[in-house]
DOKOL-79746 format. One record per atom (N, C-alpha, C, CB): y, x negated, z. Coordinates in steps of 0.2 Angstrom, whole numbers, plus 2048, in hexadecimal, padded with zeros to 3 digits. Glycine has a CB too. Example, Ala and Ser with C-alpha at 12.3 -4.5 7.8 and 13.67 -1.06 7.14 Angstrom:
// DOKOL-79746
7E47BE827/7EA7C2827/7F07BE827/7EA7C782D/7F57C0823/7FB7BC824/8007C0827/7FD7BA81D/
//
This chain:
// DOKOL-79746
7FA7FC800/800800800/8067FC800/800805806/80B7FD7FC/8117FA7FC/8177FE7FE/8137F77F5/81C7FB801/8227FF804/8287FC801/8227FF80B/82D8017FF/8337FE7FD/838801802/8358017F6/83C7FD805/84180080A/8487FF807/8407FC811/84B805807/852805805/857801809/85480C804/85D801807/8627FD80A/863800811/8697FD807/863806812/864809819/85E80881E/866810818/85980681B/85380581F/84F80B821/855801825/85181181E/84E817821/84881A81C/85381C821/849819816/84481C811/83E81880F/84881E80B/83881A810/83281680F/82F819809/82E816815/82E816803/82B8187FD/8248157FD/82F8177F7/81F8197FD/8188167FD/8148187F6/814819802/80F8147F4/80B8167EF/8048147F0/80D8127E8/7FF8187ED/7F88177EE/7F58127E9/7F481E7ED/7F080E7EC/7ED80A7E7/7EA80D7E1/7E68077EB/7EC80A7DB/7EB80D7D5/7E480F7D3/7EE8097CF/7DF80A7D5/7D880B7D4/7D58117D8/7D48057D5/7D88117DE/7D68167E3/7D881D7E1/7D88147EA/7DE81D7DF/7E18247DC/7DD8267D6/7E88237DA/7DB8227D2/7D78247CC/7D08267CE/7D781E7C7/7CD8227D2/7C78247D5/7C682B7D8/7C481F7DA/7CC82D7DC/7CC8337DF/7CD8397DA/7D28337E4/7D18387D5/7D283E7D1/7CD83F7CC/7D983E7CD/7C98397CB/7C38397C6/7BD83B7CA/7C38337C2/7BD83A7D0/7B783B7D4/7B28367D4/7B38427D2/7B48307D3/7B082A7D2/7AE8277D9/7B38247CE/7A98297DC/7A78277E3/7A581F7E3/7A182B7E5/7A281D7DE/7A08157DE/7A68117DF/79D8147D7/7AC8137DC/7B280F7DD/7B480F7E4/7B88117D8/7B48157E7/7B68167EE/7B28127F2/7B681E7F0/7AC8127F1/7A780E7F6/7A88077F5/7A08107F4/7AA8057EF/7AB7FD7EE/7B27FB7F0/7AA7FC7E7/7B77FF7F0/7BE7FC7F1/7C17FE7F8/7C27FF7EC/7BE8037FB/7C1806801/7BE805807/7C380E800/7C180480D/7BF804813/7C280A817/7C07FD817/7C080C81D/7C3811821/7CA810822/7BF812828/7CC80A824/7D3809826/7D780981F/7D4802829/7D480781A/7D8807813/7D980E811/7D480380E/7D4813812/7D581A810/7DA81D814/7CE81D811/7DA81C81B/7DF81F81F/7E681E81E/7DE81D826/7E881881B/7EF81581A/7F1817813/7EF80E81B/7ED81980F/7F081A808/7F4820807/7EA81B803/7FA820804/7FE825803/8018257FC/804826809/80382B7F9/80682B7F3/80E82C7F4/8048317EE/81282B7EF/81982C7F1/81B8337F4/81D82C7EA/8178387F3/81883E7F6/81483F7FC/8168447F1/8128397FF/80E839805/80783D805/81283C80B/80483D7FF/7FE8407FF/7F983B801/7FC8427F8/7F483D805/7EE838807/7E9838802/7EC83A80E/7E4834803/7DE8347FF/7DA83B7FF/7D982F801/7DB83E805/7D7845805/7DC84A801/7D784780C/7E284A801/7E684E7FD/7E484D7F6/7EE84C7FE/7E48477F3/7E28467EC/7DC8497EA/7E383F7EA/7D78477EE/7D084A7ED/7D08517ED/7CB8477F2/7D38547F2/7D385C7F2/7D785F7ED/7D685E7F9/7DC85C7EB/7E085F7E5/7DD85F7DF/7E785B7E4/7D985A7DD/7D58597D7/7CE85C7D7/7D58527D5/7CC85F7DD/7C68627DE/7C085E7DE/7C58677D8/7C18587E0/7BB8537E0/7B88537E7/7BE84C7DF/7B38587E7/7AF85A7ED/7AB8537F0/7AA85F7EC/7A884F7EB/7A584A7EE/7A98457F1/7A18467E8/7AF8447EE/7B483F7F2/7B68427F8/7BA83E7ED/7B88487F9/7BA84C7FF/7B484A804/7BB8537FE/7AE84C803/7A984B807/7A8844809/7A284E805/7A983F805/7A8838806/7AE83680B/7A8834800/7B483880A/7B983680E/7B8839815/7C083980B/7B683F816/7B584381C/7AF840820/7B484A81B/7AB83C81C/7A5839820/7A7834825/7A183581B/7AD831824/7B082C829/7B383082E/7B5827825/7B182F834/7B483383A/7BC83183B/7B1831840/7BE82B839/7C582983A/7C982C835/7C5822839/7C682F830/7CA83382B/7CB83A82C/7C7832824/7C983D832/7C9844834/7D0846835/7C584583A/7D5842837/7DC844838/7DF846831/7E083F83B/7DC84382C/7DF845825/7DF84C824/7DC841820/7DA850827/7DA857826/7E085B827/7D485A82A/7E485982C/7EA85C82E/7F085882C/7EA85E835/7EF853828/7F584F826/7F9852821/7F3848824/7FF853822/80485781D/807851818/80985B820/808853812/80C84F80E/81385080E/80A850806/81884E80A/81F84F80A/82185680A/82284B805/81D85A807/81F862807/81B86680C/81C864800/818862810/814865816/80D868814/81886B818/80B86780E/80486980C/7FF86580F/804869804/7FA868812/7F4865814/7EF86580E/7F086881A/7E986180E/7E4861809/7E2868808/7DE85D80B/7E186C80D/7DF87380C/7E4877808/7DE877813/7EA876809/7EF879805/7EE8787FD/7F7877807/7ED8717FC/7EC86F7F5/7E68727F2/7EC8687F4/7E08727F6/7DA8757F3/7DA87C7F2/7D48737F8/7DE8807F6/7DE8877F6/7E38887F0/7E188A7FC/7E88857EF/7ED8867E9/7E98857E2/7F38817EA/7E587F7E2/7E287E7DC/7DC8827DB/7E08767DB/7D98867E0/7D388A7DF/7CD8867DF/7D488D7D8/7CD8817E3/7C687D7E4/7C38807EA/7C88757E5/7BF8857E9/7BB8887EF/7B78847F3/7B888E7EC/7B38807EF/7AE87B7F2/7B28767F7/7AA8787ED/7B78747F5/7BB86F7F9/7BE8727FF/7C186C7F4/7C08797FE/7C387C804/7BD87D809/7C5883801/7B787F807/7B288080B/7B087980F/7AC882808/7B087480B/7AF86D80E/7B486B813/7AE868809/7BA86C812/7C086B817/7BF86F81D/7C786C814/7BD87581C/7BD87A822/7B6878826/7BC881820/7B1876823/7AB874826/7AC86E82A/7A5873821/7B0869827/7B186382B/7B6864831/7B585E826/7BA869830/7BF86B836/7BB86E83C/7C586F834/7B687283A/7B287683F/7AE871843/7AD87B83B/7AB86C83F/7A7866843/7AC863848/7A586183E/7B2862846/7B785F84B/7B8863851/7BD85D848/7B8869850/7B986E855/7B386E85A/7BA875852/7AD86D857/7A886D85C/7A8867860/7A186D858/7AB86185D/7AB85B861/7B185B866/7AC85585D/7B685E864/7BC85E869/7BC86486E/7C385F864/7BA86A86C/7B9870870/7BF871875/7B386F875/7C5870871/7CB872875/7D0875870/7CE86B878/7D5879873/7DA87C86F/7D788186B/7DE87786B/7DB882865/7D9888861/7D488585C/7DF88A85D/7D387F85B/7CE87C857/7D187A850/7C9882855/7CE87484E/7D1871848/7D1875842/7CE86A847/7CB879841/7CB87D83B/7D088383B/7C488083B/7D1886841/7D688B841/7DD889841/7D5890847/7DE883844/7E5880844/7E787E83C/7E5879848/7E287B839/7E3879832/7E488082D/7DD87682F/7E188582F/7E288B82B/7E988E82C/7DD89082D/7EB88D832/7F2890834/7F888B833/7F289283B/7F7885830/7FC88082F/800883829/7F987982E/807882829/80B884824/80F87E821/810889826/81087E81B/814879818/81C87A819/813878810/820877816/827878816/82A87E814/82B872813/826882810/82888880D/82488E812/825889806/82188C817/81E89081C/818894819/82389581E/815891814/80F893811/809890814/80F891809/804895815/7FE892818/7F9892812/7FA89881D/7F388F813/7EE88F80D/7ED89580A/7E888B810/7ED89B80E/7EC8A180C/7F18A3807/7EB8A6811/7F88A2808/7FD8A3804/7FC8A07FD/8048A1807/7FA89A7FD/7F88967F7/7F38997F3/7F788F7F8/7ED89B7F6/7E889E7F3/7EA8A57F0/7E289F7F8/7EE8A97F3/7F08AF7F0/7F58AE7EB/7F38B37F6/7FA8A97EB/7FF8A87E6/7FB8A77E0/8038A27E8/7F68A37E0/7F38A17DA/7EC8A47D8/7F18997DA/7EC8AA7DB/7E68AF7DA/7DF8AC7DA/7E78B27D3/7DE8A97E0/7D78A67E1/7D48AB7E6/7D889F7E4/7D18B07E4/7CF8B67E8/7CA8B47ED/7CD8BC7E4/7C58B07EB/7BF8AE7EF/7C18A97F5/7BA8AB7EB/7C68A57F3/7C88A07F8/7CD8A47FD/7CD89B7F5/7D18A97FB/7D58AD800/7D08B0804/7D98B17FC/7CB8B3802/7C68B7806/7C38B280B/7C18BB802/7C18AC809/7BE8A880E/7C28A5813/7BB8A280A/7C98A4811/7CE8A2816/7CF8A881C/7D48A1813/7CF8AE819/7D08B481E/7CA8B4822/7D18BA81A/7C48B3820/7BE8B4824/7BD8AE829/7B88B4820/7C08A9828/7C08A382C/7C48A4832/7C289D829/7CA8A8832/7CE8A9837/7D18B0837/7D48A4837/7CD8B5838/7CF8BC837/7D48BF83C/7C98C1837/7D58BB842/7D98BD847/7E08BC846/7D78BB84E/7E18B6842/7E88B4841/7EC8B883C/7E88AD83E/7F28BA83E/7F78BE83A/7FB8B9836/7FC8C283F/7F98B982F/7FD8B482B/8048B7829/7F98B3824/8098B482C/8108B782B/8138B5824/8148B4831/8198B7824/81D8B681E/81F8AE81D/8238BA81E/8208AC817/8228A5816/8298A5816/81F8A380F/82C89F814/83489E815/8388A3810/835897813/8348A680B/8388AB807/8368B2809/8368AA800/8338B380F/8318BA811/82B8BD80E/8378BE810/8278B980B/8218BC808/81B8BB80C/8208B9801/8178C180D/8118C0810/80B8C080B/80F8C7815/8058BE80C/8008BE807/7FF8C4803/7FA8BB80A/8008CA807/7FF8D0804/8058D27FF/7FE8D6809/80B8D0801/8118D17FD/8108CD7F6/8178CF800/80D8C77F7/80D8C37F1/8078C57EC/80B8BB7F3/8028C87EF/7FD8CB7EB/7FF8D17E7/7F68CD7EF/8038D57EB/8068DB7E8/80B8DA7E3/8098E07ED/80F8D57E4/8148D37DF/8118D07D8/8198CD7E2/80B8CD7D9/8088CA7D3/8038CF7D0/8058C37D5/8028D47D3/7FD8D97D0/7F68D77D1/7FF8DA7C8/7F58D47D6/7EE8D27D7/7EA8D77DB/7EE8CB7DB/7E88DC7D8/7E58E27DC/7DF8E07E0/7E28E77D7/7DB8DB7DD/7D58D97E1/7D78D67E8/7D08D47DD/7DC8D27E8/7DE8CE7EE/7E18D37F3/7E38C97EC/7E58D87F0/7E88DD7F4/7E38E17F8/7EC8E27F0/7DD8E37F4/7D88E67F7/7D58E27FD/7D38E87F2/7D48DC7FC/7D18D8801/7D58D7807/7CF8D17FE/7DC8D6806/7E08D580B/7E18DB80F/7E78D3809/7E18E180C/7E28E880F/7DC8E9813/7E38ED80B/7D68E7811/7D08E8814/7D08E481B/7CA8E6810/7D38DE81B/7D38DA820/7D88DC826/7D58D381E/7DF8DE823/7E48E0828/7E88E6824/7E88DA82A/7E68EC825/7EA8F1822/7F18F2824/7E78F8824/7F38EF82A/7FA8F082D/7FF8EB829/7FA8EE834/7FC8E7825/8018E3821/8058E781C/7FC8DE81D/8038ED81B/8078F1816/80E8F2819/8048F8815/80F8F281F/8168F3823/81A8ED823/8158F6829/8178E7822/81A8E0822/8208E081D/8168DA822/8268DE81F/82B8DE81A/82E8D781A/8318E381B/8328D5815/8358CF814/83C8CF817/8368CC80D/8408CA817/8478CA81A/84B8CF817/84A8C381A/84A8D1811/84E8D680E/84C8DE80F/84F8D5807/8468DE812/8438E5814/83E8E780E/8488EA814/83C8E380A/8378E4804/8308E4807/8388E07FE/82D8E9806/8268EA808/8218E9802/8248F080C/81B8E8803/8168E77FD/8178EE7F8/80F8E67FF/8188F37FB/8188FA7F7/81F8FA7F3/8189007FC/8248F77F6/82A8F77F2/8298F37EC/8308F37F6/8268ED7ED/8248E87E7/8208EC7E2/8218E27EA/81B8EF7E4/8168F27DF/81A8F87DC/8108F57E3/81E8FC7DF/8229017DC/8278FE7D7/8259057E1/82A8F97D9/82F8F67D4/82C8F37CE/8338F07D8/8268F07CE/8238ED7C8/81E8F27C5/81F8E77CA/81D8F87C8/8198FD7C4/8128FC7C5/81B8FD7BD/80F8F97CA/8088F87CC/8068FE7CF/8078F17D0/8049037CC/8029097CF/7FB9087D3/80190E7C9/7F69057D0/7F09047D3/7F19007DA/7EB9007CF/7F58FB7DA/7F68F87E0/7FA8FC7E5/7FA8F17DF/7FF9007E3/8039057E7/7FE90A7EA/8089087E3/7F990C7E6/7F49117E9/7F090D7EE/7EF9137E3/7EE9077ED/7EA9047F3/7EE9037F9/7E88FD7F0/7F49017F8/7F99007FE/7F9907802/8008FE7FC/7FA90D7FE/7FB913802/7F4915805/7FD9187FD/7EF914802/7E8916804/7E691280A/7E39167FF/7E890C80B/7E6908810/7EA908816/7E590180E/7F090A815/7F590A81A/7F490F81F/7FC90B817/7F490D826/7F291282B/7F991682D/7F090E831/7FE91382B/80591682C/808919826/80A911830/809920826/80C923820/81392181F/80B92B820/81691F824/81D91D823/81F91881E/82091C82A/81A91481C/81B90F817/81E911811/81490B816/81D91780F/82091A809/82891B80A/81D921808/82A91C810/83191D812/835917814/831922818/832911814/83590B815/83B909810/830905816/841908813/84690680E/8488FF80F/84C90B810/84A8FC809/84D8F580A/8548F580D/84D8F2803/8568EF810/85B8EF814/8628F0811/85C8E8817/8638ED80B/86A8EE808/86C8F4805/86B8E8803/8678F7800/8688FD7FD/865903800/8668FC7F6/861902805/85D907808/85890B803/86290C80B/8569087FE/85290B7F9/84A90A7FB/8529077F2/8479107FA/83F9107FB/83B90E7F5/83D9177FE/83590E7F6/83190C7F0/8319117EA/82990C7F2/8339187EC/83491D7E7/83A91C7E3/8349247EA/83F9197E6/8459177E3/8449127DD/84B9157E8/84090D7DF/83F9087DA/83A90A7D5/83B9027DE/83590E7D6/8319117D1/8359157CC/82B9157D4/8399197CF/83D91E7CB/84291A7C6/8419237CF/8459157C9/84A9117C6/84790D7C0/84E90D7CA/84190A7C2/83E9067BD/83990A7B8/8399017C0/83A9117B8/8369157B4/82F9157B4/8399147AD/82C9147BA/8259147BB/82291B7BD/82390E7C0/82191F7B8/81F9267B8/8199277BD/81E9297B2/8149237BB/80E9247BF/80E9227C7/8089207BC/81291D7C8/81491B7CF/8189207D2/8179147CF/81D9237CF/8219287D2/81C92E7D4/82692B7CD/8189307CF/8139367D1/80F9347D7/80F9377CB/80C92E7D7/80892C7DD/80C92C7E4/8069247DC/81292A7E4/81692A7EA/8189317EC/81C9267E9/8199357E7/81B93C7E9/8159407EB/81E93F7E3/80F93E7E8/8099427EB/80793F7F2/8039407E6/8099397F3/8079377FA/80C9397FF/80792F7FA/8129397FD/81893B802/81D93F7FE/81B935806/81C9467FD/82094A7F9/82894A7FB/81E9517F9/829949802/83094A805/833943804/82F94D80C/83093E802/834938802/8399387FD/82F932800/83993D7F8/83F93D7F3/84593F7F6/83D9427EE/8459417FD/84B944800/85093E802/84A949805/84D938802/851932805/856930800/84C92D807/85C92F803/86292C7FF/8649317F9/8609257FC/86692E7F4/8689317EE/8629327E9/86E92E7EB/85C9327EB/8579327E7/8569387E1/8509327EA/85893E7E4/8589437DF/85D9427D9/85A94A7E2/86293F7DA/86793E7D4/8649387D0/86E93B7D7/8619337D3/85E92E7CF/8589317CB/85C9287D4/8549357CE/84E9387CA/85193C7C4/84A93C7CF/85693F7C5/8599437BF/85B93F7BA/85F9487C2/85F9397BC/8619347B7/85B9317B3/86592F7BA/8559307B7/84F92D7B4/84C9327AF/84A92C7BA/84D9397B1/84A93E7AC/84E93E7A6/84B9457B0/85593D7A6/85993D7A0/85793779B/86093D7A2/85693179F/85692B79B/84F92A798/85892579F/84A92B79C/84392979A/83E92F799/8409257A0/83E93479E/83993979E/83B93E798/83993D7A4/84193F796/842943790/84194A792/83E94178A/83D94E78E/83B95578F/837956796/83895878A/834951798/83095279E/8349517A4/82A94C79F/8349577A8/8399577AE/8359547B4/83B95E7AF/8399507B8/83794E7BE/8359547C3/83C9497C2/8389597C1/83795F7C6/8309627C5/83C9657C4/82D9607BF/8269627BF/8229607C4/8239607B8/82495A7C7/8209577CD/82395B7D4/8219507CE/82995B7D4/82C95E7DA/8329637D8/82E9597E0/8329697D9/83796D7D7/83C96E7DD/8359747D5/84296D7DC/84796D7E2/8479737E6/84D96A7E0/8459797E2/84697F7E5/8409827E9/8489847E0/83A9827E6/8349847E9/82E9807E8/83398B7E6/82F97A7E6/8299767E5/8249777DF/8259767EB/82697C7DB/82297D7D5/82597A7CF/8219857D4/82197A7CA/8239777C3/82997C7C0/81D9777BE/82E9787BE/83497C7BB/83397E7B4/83A9777BC/82E97B7B1/82D97D7AA/82597F7A9/82F9787A5/8249837A5/81D9857A3/81A97F79F/81C98B79F/81397E79F/81097979B/81197A794/80897979D/811980791/81298178A/81997F788/812988788/81E98078C/82597E78A/82697678A/82A98178F/82397378F/82396C790/81F96978A/820969796/81A96C788/816969782/81A96A77B/81096D781/81E96F77B/822970775/82896C774/825978774/82B96B77A/83196677A/82E95F779/834966781/82995D77C/82695677B/824955774/82095577F/82195A770/81F959769/826958765/81B95F767/82B95C767/83195C763/834955764/836961765/83495376A/83794C76B/834946768/83794B773/82D947768/829942765/82A94275D/821943766/82A94875A/82B948753/832945751/82B94F751/837947755/83E944754/83E93D754/843947759/83B93A759/83B932759/837930753/837930760/832933751/82E93174B/832931745/82893574B/836936744/83B93673E/84093173E/83E93D73E/84392F744/84892A744/844923743/84B92A74B/83F922746/83B91C744/83991B73D/83591B749/83792173A/835921733/83B91F72E/833928731/841921730/84791F72C/84891772C/84D92272F/847914732/84890D733/84390972F/84890B73B/83C90C730/83790872D/838909725/83090B72F/83A90E723/83B90F71B/84190A719/83D91671A/84690A71D/84B90571B/8498FE71A/85190671F/8458FC71F/8428F5720/83E8F471A/83F8F4726/83A8F9718/8358F8712/8398F870C/8308FE712/83E8FC70B/8428FC705/8468F5704/847901705/8498F2709/84D8EC709/8488E6708/8508EB70F/8428E670B/83D8E170A/83A8E1703/8388E170F/8398E7700/8368E76FA/83B8E56F5/8348EE6F8/8418E76F6/8478E46F1/8488DD6F1/84D8E86F3/8478DA6F7/8488D36F8/8428CF6F4/8488D16FF/83C8D26F4/8368CF6F1/8378CF6EA/8308D36F3/83A8D46E7/83B8D36DF/8418CF6DD/83C8DA6DD/8468CF6E2/84C8CB6E0/84B8C46E4/8538CE6E3/8478C06E1/8458B96E5/84B8B56E5/8408B66E1/84C8B16EA/8518AC6EB/8508A66E5/8518A86F2/8568A56E2/85589F6DD/8548A26D6/85089A6DF/8518A86D5/8508AB6CF/8498A96CC/8558AA6CA/8498AA6C5/8438A96C2/8448A46BC/8408AF6BF/83F8A06BA/83F89C6B4/83F8A06AE/8398976B4/84389E6A9/8448A16A3/83E8A169F/84A89F69F/83A89B69F/83589A69B/82F89E69D/83389269B/82C89E6A3/8268A16A5/8278A76A9/82189C6A8/82D8A86AC/82F8AE6B0/82D8AD6B7/82C8B46AD/82B8A76B9/8288A56C0/82E8A46C4/8238A06C0/82E8A46CB/8338A36CF/83589B6CF/8318A56D7/83B8996D0/83D8936CF/83C88E6D5/8448926CE/83C8926DB/83B88E6E2/83488E6E5/8418906E6/82F88F6E1/8288906E4/82688A6E8/8248916DF/8298846E7/82787E6EA/82A87D6F1/8278786E6/82F8806F2/8338806F9/8308836FE/83B8826F8/830880704/82D88370A/83088970C/82D87D710/83788970C/83B88F70E/83A89570A/84388D70E/839893703/8378996FF/83089C700/8378966F7/82B898702/82589A704/82589E70A/820894704/82989C70F/82A89F715/82D8A6714/82E89B71A/8328A670F/8358AD70D/8308B270A/83B8AB708/82C8AF706/8278B4703/8228B7708/8238B06FD/8208B270D/81B8B4712/81E8BA716/8188AE716/8248B8719/8278BC71E/8298C371B/82D8B9721/82C8C3715/82E8C9711/8288CD710/8318C770B/8228CA70E/81C8CE70D/81A8D1713/8178CA70A/81A8CE718/8188D171F/81C8D6721/8178CB724/8238D5720/8288DB722/8268E171E/82F8D8720/8258E0717/8238E6713/81D8E9716/8228E470C/8188E6717/8118E8719/8128EC720/80C8E3719/8158E9724/8168EC72B/81A8F272B/8198E7730/8208F2727/8248F8727/8218FE723/82B8F6723/81D8FC71E/81990171A/81490471E/8168FF713/811900722/80C902727/80F90772C/8088FD72B/81590572F/81890A733/81A911730/81F906736/81C91072A/81E917726/81791B725/82191571F/812918724/80B91B723/80A91F72A/806917721/80A91B730/80991E736/80D924738/80991873C/814923736/818929738/81792F733/820927737/81492D72D/812933729/80C93672C/810930722/80793272E/801935731/803939738/7FC92F733/80893773B/80A93B741/80B942740/810938744/80D94473A/80F94B738/80994F737/81394B732/80394B737/7FC94F736/7F995173C/7F894B731/7FC94E742/7F994F748/7FD95374D/7F794874C/7F9957751/7FD95B756/7FB95975D/7FB962755/7F695475E/7F4952765/7FA94D768/7EE94E764/7FC94E76E/80194B771/800943772/80494E777/7F9942774/7F793B776/7F793776F/7F193B779/7F493A76A/7F4936764/7FB935761/7F093A75F/7FF93A761/80693975F/809933763/80A93F760/808933769/80C92E76E/80992776C/80A92F775/80392676B/80091F769/80291D762/7F8920769/80292275D/805920757/80C91E757/804926752/81092275B/81792075B/81891975E/81B92575F/814917763/815910766/81390B761/81091076C/80D90C75D/80B908758/810907752/80490A755/81390D750/81890C74B/81E90974D/81A913749/820909754/826906756/8258FE756/82790875D/81F8FC758/81D8F5758/81E8F2751/8168F475B/81B8F674C/81B8F4745/8228F3742/8168F8741/8268F8744/82D8F8741/8318F3744/8308FF743/8308F274B/8348EC74E/8328E574B/8338EC755/82B8E474A/8298DE747/82B8DD740/8218DE747/82B8E373C/82E8E2735/8358E0735/82C8E9731/8398E3739/8408E173A/8418DA73B/8448E573F/83D8D7740/83E8D0741/83C8CC73B/8398CE747/8368CE738/8348CA732/8398CA72C/82D8CC730/83C8D072C/8418D1726/8478CC728/8448D8726/8498CB72E/84F8C672F/84C8BF72E/8518C7737/8468BE730/8448B772E/8438B6727/83D8B6731/8418BB723/8418BA71C/8488B9719/83E8C0719/84D8BC71C/8548BC719/8568B471A/8588C171D/8558B2720/8578AB722/8538A671D/8568A9729/84D8A771C/8498A2718/84B8A3711/8428A4719/84D8A970F/8508A9708/8568A5707/8518B1706/85B8A670B/8618A270B/86089B70C/8668A5710/85B899710/859892711/85788F70A/854891716/853893706/850890700/85688F6FB/84B8956FD/85B8926FB/8608916F6/86688D6F8/8628986F3/86788C6FE/86D888701/86B881702/87088B707/86F87C700/86E875702/86C874709/874871700/86786F70A/86586E711/86A86C715/85F869710/86F868713/874865717/87A86A717/87685E714/87A86F715/880874714/88187771B/87E87A70F/88887771D/88A87A723/889881723/891878724/88988471D/88888B71D/88188D71F/88988E716/87C88971D/87588A71E/87488A726/87088571B/878885729/877885730/87A88B734/87B87F733/87F88E731/882894734/87D89A733/888896731/87A89A72D/87589F72C/86F89F731/87289F725/86C899732/867898736/86889973D/864891736/86E89773F/870899746/8718A0748/877895748/8748A4743/8758AB745/86E8AF744/87A8AE740/86A8AC73F/8648B073E/85F8AF744/8608AD738/85E8A8746/85A8A774B/85C8A9752/8588A074C/8638AA753/8668AD759/8648B475A/86E8AC759/8638B8754/8618BE754/85A8BE756/8618C274D/8568BA754/84E8BA756/84E8B875D/84B8B4752/8528B3760/8518B2767/8538B876B/8568AC768/8588BB769/85A8C176D/8548C676D/8608C576A/8518C7767/84B8CC767/8468CA76B/8498CD75F/8448C376A/83E8C176E/8408C1776/83D8BA76C/8468C0778/8478C077F/8478C7781/84F8BD780/8498CC77D/8498D377F/8428D5780/84D8D777A/83E8D377B/8378D677C/8338D2781/8338D5775/8358CC782/8318C8787/8338CA78E/8328C0786/8398CD78F/83B8CF796/8368D4799/8428D2796/8338D279F/82E8D77A1/8308DE7A2/82B8D47A8/8368DF7A4/8388E67A5/8398EA79E/83E8E67A9/83B8E6799/83C8E9792/8358EA78F/8408E578E/8308E5790/82A8E678D/8268ED78F/8258E078F/8288EE796/8258F4799/8278FB795/8278F47A0/82D8FA791/82F90078E/82A903789/8368FE789/8268FE786/821901781/81C905785/81E8FB77D/81A90378B/81590778F/81890D791/813902796/81F90D793/822913795/82391878F/829912798/824915789/82591A783/81E91E782/82691577D/81991B783/81291E782/811923788/80D919782/81392178E/811926794/81692C794/81292279A/81C92C791/821931792/81F93778E/82892F791/81B936789/81993B784/81293F786/81893877D/80F93C78B/80993F78D/80A946792/80593A792/80894B790/809951793/80595179A/80795778F/80895379F/8049547A6/80095A7A5/8099547AC/7FA9597A5/7F595F7A5/7F39617AC/7EF95D7A0/7F79667AE/7F59687B5/7F196E7B5/7FC9697B9/
//
């Protein structure tokens, strides 16, 4: 090990023997046996203060872990933190190395039998937190290692795993990431975790409602022993889970929350928000079909709702048909009016050897095919009367139309690129504006809350068959 001491004499920078480090991450036991002694192993540290046990655990080298733990003098390395406060168990749980996690816990249990004092090395190691206040269970949940999380819970079922520095409990993290299997296991272990909130008052149910995880919200409601979890409000805006589900347009989650606690809609200004939601997203389907403000009954008959829904679907289909037809017309015209024109001798295109011209031909052809396919789908919609089929066809047609518009813009840019000089400033301007449009489109579609629009679009046309 070498040390570099700065001018102030306070900072120590360490590094591990290169051959030893390579042997650890490759799992080469023979090199470890040949080059390392017990004292040598204990002293080795990386710049981030990782020990040999950290490295072996991080890379999942079970044989190396067992070989290191064979030396009794290396036992303190089990609880040795690195610069971030991570123990070897943190790293093994984070990387999903279940066999290594088991080996570390078994070694800690053996120490407990020898020491027979205090809480025990195994449980002390399980309860250790890093600088982010994360335990090994937090790490296993964060990276969706279900079996490891379950094994950690079983090793210390009495311990209450609290929130980390950001206020997240393991259950909150599982709900936030949509890990239904982990949510089920954590709730089976401690159902009361549903009431745990972070520093802002957010509970796991708030998170599931905000993100539209209906199945997870259902698990949280079913497992919770306290029905008041539905009425919990966050600190600043006093919004409940129903507020978030309504504002984020998660129809199924709204229905679930209302079926579980019908009177939770009376909190705050929720009625006004639900009406706004009805105007923007639900369209002809009234929120009052779930709860009528006067007598609790449906405000519209099923037949009326079906007629309005059909009319709304057909209206959207007609609008999309116009857009798809325009794209098909423009793309077809561009295909016959090729950039650069034709040769007078043989009538072939002049720029067939240019890459930009080839890209123009391909993208323009795809734009025509997709837009014509969308037109065909909208035409077929007129032949169906089933609401579910119409909704699916409308969603598919929307995807095809949006894709054809993007390809049409790409074809336009490629066509100009084929006829303008490569060093032209005008070409640079065309490319900037053309690809700026593409970036905006991609960003819009990639945004998780906008992508969910397509899911909403399909769900809002489904008639509630009560």
